C-alpha positions in Angstrom: -53.1 42.0 -18.1 -51.6 38.7 -17.5 -51.7 36.8 -14.2 -48.4 36.7 -12.3 -49.1 33.1 -11.3 -49.2 32.1 -15.0 -46.2 34.0 -16.3 -43.8 33.5 -13.4 -43.3 29.7 -14.0 -43.0 30.4 -17.8 -40.3 33.1 -17.2 -38.5 30.8 -14.8 -38.5 28.0 -17.3 -37.2 30.3 -20.0 -34.4 31.6 -17.7 -33.5 28.0 -16.8 -33.2 27.1 -20.5 -31.2 30.2 -21.2 -28.8 29.4 -18.3 -28.5 25.8 -19.5 -27.8 27.0 -23.0 -25.2 29.4 -21.7 -23.5 26.6 -19.7 -23.5 24.4 -22.8 -22.0 27.1 -25.0 -19.4 27.9 -22.4 -18.4 24.2 -22.3 -18.2 24.1 -26.1 -16.2 27.3 -26.1 -13.7 25.9 -23.6 -13.3 22.8 -25.7 -12.9 24.9 -28.9 -10.3 27.1 -27.2 -8.3 23.9 -26.1 -8.4 22.6 -29.7 -7.3 26.0 -31.1 -4.5 25.9 -28.6 -3.4 22.5 -29.8 -3.6 23.7 -33.5 -1.5 26.7 -32.6 1.1 24.5 -31.0 1.2 22.3 -34.1 1.5 25.3 -36.4 4.4 26.5 -34.2 6.1 23.1 -34.4 5.6 23.0 -38.2 7.1 26.5 -38.6 10.1 25.4 -36.5 10.5 22.3 -38.6 10.2 24.2 -41.9 12.8 26.7 -40.7 15.2 23.9 -39.8 14.5 22.1 -43.1 15.2 25.3 -45.0 18.5 25.8 -43.2 19.5 22.2 -44.0 18.5 22.5 -47.6 20.4 25.7 -48.0 23.5 24.1 -46.6 23.0 21.0 -48.8 22.4 23.1 -51.9 25.6 25.1 -51.3 27.5 21.9 -51.0 26.0 20.6 -54.2 26.9 23.8 -55.9 30.5 23.6 -54.8 30.7 20.0 -55.9 29.3 20.8 -59.3 31.8 23.7 -59.7 34.6 21.3 -58.8 33.4 18.7 -61.3 33.1 21.4 -63.9 36.7 22.4 -63.3 37.8 18.8 -63.5 35.9 18.3 -66.8 37.5 21.4 -68.3 40.9 20.1 -67.3 40.2 16.7 -68.9 38.9 18.4 -72.1 42.1 20.6 -72.2 44.3 17.6 -71.7 42.4 15.7 -74.4 42.9 18.5 -76.8 46.6 18.6 -76.0 46.9 14.8 -76.6 45.0 15.1 -79.8 47.3 17.9 -81.0 50.3 15.8 -80.1 48.9 12.8 -81.9 48.2 14.8 -85.0 51.8 16.2 -84.8 53.2 12.7 -84.5 51.1 11.4 -87.3 52.2 14.2 -89.6 55.9 13.5 -88.8 55.5 9.9 -89.5 54.1 10.4 -93.0 
């Protein structure tokens, strides 16, 4: 058997080291939790920004779509007018000969 006078100081030293390690780990965990909280806040802000950006882009793309449709309508009108003018010109040229 071991002598109590020999093992007691060793056990106390081991317990002190375990307690010190526990305190150190608790401190690190608190720091880690704070950093995770900061990351969560940043992710939340990014999600909000992305949602806002998506909304703005959707509105902008709808406007661009309407503008393209209007330009297409105008182009079709110009092409139609050009064909009419071309037909008139051919008619006038044929009358003149």
